[in-house]
N, C-alpha and C positions, 0 to 999 in steps of 0.2 A: 362669695356672692358673685353672680354673673352680671356683666355690664355690657350694654349694647349701644352703638351709635347707629341710629336709624336715619336713612336719607331718602327723601321723597322729592320728586320733581314733576312738573307739568311742562311739556315741551311741544310746541307746534312745529310740525315738519311738513314742508311743502312737497310737491311731486318728487317722489324718490322710490327706491327699492332697496332699503337698507339691509334686508335679510331675506334671501330667496329660499323657496322650497326646491324639491328635486326637479320641478318643471319650470323653474325660473320665475314663478309668481311670488309676490309678497306673502310671507307667512301670515296665517290667520288663526283666530281662536273664536269659538262661540261662547259668549259670556252674557248671562241675562237674556238668553234667547235672541241675541243679536250678534251678527258677525262683526268682529273687530280685526284690524290689522295688528300684527304682533311682530315684535323683534325679539329673538331668542336671547336668553341670558348669556350664552356662550359668545354670541356676536358682539354684544356690548362689553362683556367682561374682557375680551381679548384686547380691545383698543384701550380700555382702562389700564390693563396690565402693562402694555407697552409704554403708556404715558408715565406710569409710576416708575418703571425701570429707567426711563430717560431722565426723570427728575433725580433719581438716586444714584445714577451712574453704575447700576448693578444689573447688567443685562443677563437674562436667562433665556433658554431656548427649550421649546417643547418640540421634540424631533425624534425621528427614527434613524437619523443619519450620523449618529456618533461614530460607528466604525469607519464610515467614509471620511468623516472630518479628521479622525486620528490618522487615517492613511494619508490624507493630503498633507497634514502637518509633518509627518515623517518623510514623505517624498520631498517636501520643500527643504528638509534638513539633509537631503542627499541619500536617503535610503533607496534601495532598489524597489521597483514597483511591486513585485510579487511579495517580498518580505514585508513591505509596508502594509499591503492588503491583509496578509496573514496576521500581522500585529493588530490591525484594526478589528479583525474578527475575534481575536483573542480577548480584546477588551470586553466584548459581550460575553464570550464563553467563560471568562474567568470571574464574572460578577456573581458574588454570593456563592451559595453551596452548589447550585445546579447550573448557574449561568443563565444568560438571557438568550432566547432563541433568535436566530437570524434567518432571513429569507433569501431567495435566489439572488436577488440584487445586492445582498450584503447588508440590507437594512435590518434593524432590530424588529422583532415581531410585535413589539409594543412601543408606544410613545414614551420617551424619557423626558423628564423635566429637570434641567440642571443648569447651573451657572455656565455661561459661555466660556469663562476662564478654565473650566474643567477640562476642556480639550487639550490645552497645553499641559496640564498636570498629568493627564492620561498618556500623552506622548512622552513625557519625562519618565514615567514608569516603564514604558516600552523600551526607552533608551537604556535604562538601568538593567534591563533583562534582555538586551539584544542577543547576547550569546545563546541564552536558552531558547529564544524565539528562532534563531537560525538553526539550531540543532533539531527543533521540533517541526520545522516548516514542512518537511516532506512526509511526515507520518500521517497515516489514515485517521488515526484517533489520537491526536496529540494531547487531549485532556486539557486541564487548566494550567497553562504555562505561566501566566502572570499571577502574582499573589492576590487571591480573592479578597482578603481583608483590606488590602490597599485600594483595589478597584472599587469595592463597596464604599469605603470611606469617602472617596472622591465623588461617587454618584450620589451619596447622601448629603453632600454639601447643599446649602440653601442660600438664597438671596432673600431680601425683604419681600419681594413679590411672591416667592414660594411660601414664605411664612404667612403671607396675607391670604393667598388663594389656595394653598394646599397642594399636595402631590400624593398620588396613589400608584403604587407599583407592586403588584402581587408577587413578582419574582424577588423583590428585595423588601420584605415587610418593614425592616428597620429604617428604610428610607421614606416611609409614608409620613406625611405631614397633614394633620387635620387643619383645613383652611379656616381662617378666622372670618372671611368675608362670604356673604351670601348675596347673590344678585338675582332679582326676579326678572321674568319675561316682561318686557314693556308691552302695553296694549293701548289702543285708542279708547278714550273715555266715552266715545259715541260710536254708533253703528258706522261701519266703513267697509268698503269692498274694493278689491283691485280694479283698476281701469286699464283699458288697452290703448296703446299708442302705436299708430301706423306711421312708419317713418321711411324716408328714402335717403339715399346718398348720391350725389351728383358725380359723374365721371368727368373730371376736368379736361380730359383729352378727347372727348367725343367731338366729332365735327359739327359745325353749325347746323348742317342739314339733318343731323341725327337727333332724335328726341327720346325722351324717357330717362330713366335713372340708371345708375350703375349698380345699384343695390336697393332692395326694398325688403322690409320685414315688419313684424309687430313685436312689441315688448309690453310688459305690464309694469305699472307703478301704482303708488297709493299716496294719500296725504291724510293728515289728521293730527289731533292733539293726543299725545301719549302720556300715560301715567307711568312713571319709572320709580323703582324702589330697590334699595339695597340696604344691608345691615352688616356691621362688623362687630364680632364678639371681641370686645377690648381685652377681656381677661385672657382669652385664647391667644390673641395677638401678642400680649405681653409674655405669655408662656413660651410662644414660638421664638420670641426675640430675647429669651433668657432674662426677662425682667427689666430690660433697658427701656425706661419710660421716655427718655429723650428720643430714641429711635422710633418708639411707638407713636409719639406725637408727630414726628416727621412723616411716617408712613400713613397715618390717619389723614393728615392734612393733604398729602398728595393724592390719596385715594378719593377723598371728598371732592377735590378740585377736578380730577379727571372724570369722576362720576358725573359732575355737572357740565363739564365743557367738552367731553369727548363725543364722537359720533362715529358709528360704523362706516367703513369706507367703501362699501359696495356701490357700484354705479356712480361714484362721486364725479367723474369727469363729464357725465352726461346729465347730471341733475344738480350738482353743487348745492345740496340742502343744508347749508352750514348755519343752522340756527342754534340758539342756546335756550335753556328753560326760561319761561316767563314767571315761574314761581318755584322756589326751593324751600323745603321744610326739613330741618334737622332736629333730632331729639336724642337725648341721652337717657336710656331706660335701664332699670335694674330688673333682674329676674327673667325677662323675655323681651324679644323684639316685637314690634307692632307695625304691620303694613296697613296702609289706608286704601288698599286696592278695592275693598268692598264698597267704597263710596260710589263706584262706577258700575256696580252690578246692574243697576237701572241705567240704560244709556242716557247720556246728557243730551237734552234738546238744544238746538241752536238758539241764539238770542234773536232779537228783531232784525238785526243787521245780517244774520246768517252765520255768525261766528260761533265757535265752540270754546275758545280760550277762556274768556271771562266767565261763562257759565260753569266751566270745569273748575276754575279757581274757587268760585262760590260754593260749588258742591263739595269740594275737598274741605273747605273751611267749616261748612255746616256739619259734615260727617265727623271731622276731628273734634268739634265742640261736643257732639253727642258722645263720642268715645271718651272724652275727658270727663263728662258727666257720669258715664257708666263706671269708669275706673276710679272716680273720685280724685283724679290727678295724682294717684299714688304711684310710687316707684319710678317717677320721672324726675331726673335731676336738672334737666334743661330742655327747653324747646324754643325755637325761633324760626323766623322765615324772612325771606326777601322776595320782592315782587316787582314786576316790570312797571307798574303804576303805583307810586308811593301814596297816592291819594286813596287807594283801596284799603279798607280797614278790615283785617281778618282777626277776629278775637279768639278763634279756636286754634290758631297756629303759633301762639307764643309771641315773644318779643320781636318786633320788626327791626330789620337791619337794612342799611342802605345798599350793601353790596354782597356778592358771594364771598369775597375775602373776609369781610367782617363777620359774616354768619359762620363760616368755617372755623375761623380763629376762636370765636366764642364757644362753639360746640366742642371742638377738640380740646380746648383748655378745660372745659367742664368735665369731659370724659376722663382726661388724664388725672385731674385733681381728685375725682371720685374714685378712680382706680387706686390712686395712692392712699386715699383714706381707708379703702377696704383691705389693704395689705397689712 
């Protein structure tokens, strides 16, 4: 039986540009015949991943620079530059049956996702086969000098974040990992459009008689209340972690915390939009996950004071209550919430909790216990 941990949040973000399109404007989506500001799943997922890796002390890298990193490690160990560069290229050429392509700059043609510790392991393999690398260095077609099965074994290694978020590499199918986590694009619960900011910068060394600015330009930003959603397939996570329920509990807790507390870092120095969600809702479901995004297909109107936060919370609660009625509350092992104003009563969002920590602990324990019952 499949089991999911669903995470929903409402978060008010002031003037910011968390995620830009190719023209530098905040990303948008039309939903319910109204334009909304959008933050892509990739943008939020990356900062969540970095937080999880920091918590667990297992750093991974998504990169095309593996050959260059191996070359640098070998040069630091005293290898000649040309031999080290050839060895780095051989790491890619010797991966799997056909190798991984490299481009003019020596970068791999595809992004690899591997533990950072793999670089030292790859350098060790090169050192073990230094004699063969030296002999093949001048050949036009040296072939695969390093043992392909050993290189593939290292590139297949995974961290908890790789088990959580997955990895796809066509050149090494055995290295693929089906990610347990899914992260949705965040979008504003109400109609919203980018706004333009005309700004100037003063030249501190201009003479007193000189007027004007040293630089002027325009930029775009946005503001709004965002609905955010993610889900983790607990069964898949356990499979990726080889059935280690304790590790799964740690990973789920870390993911949930960073889902709620992380923020994409774009334009942070000029906007500092460091808010946290004012409502979080977690649920443990069997059979399939359930997003509450459709609560906001009709844009939320502002309240009498002009705000969107409280009306968005009420809209989410009303929609969740209707979903509970439609589903008969079936296949849900847990649901609960925490909210900025404890006086607000939300009957559709399960048991109220005082803090994010309490909510996460209760949800993760319910998920792990249910997973153990199903095994």
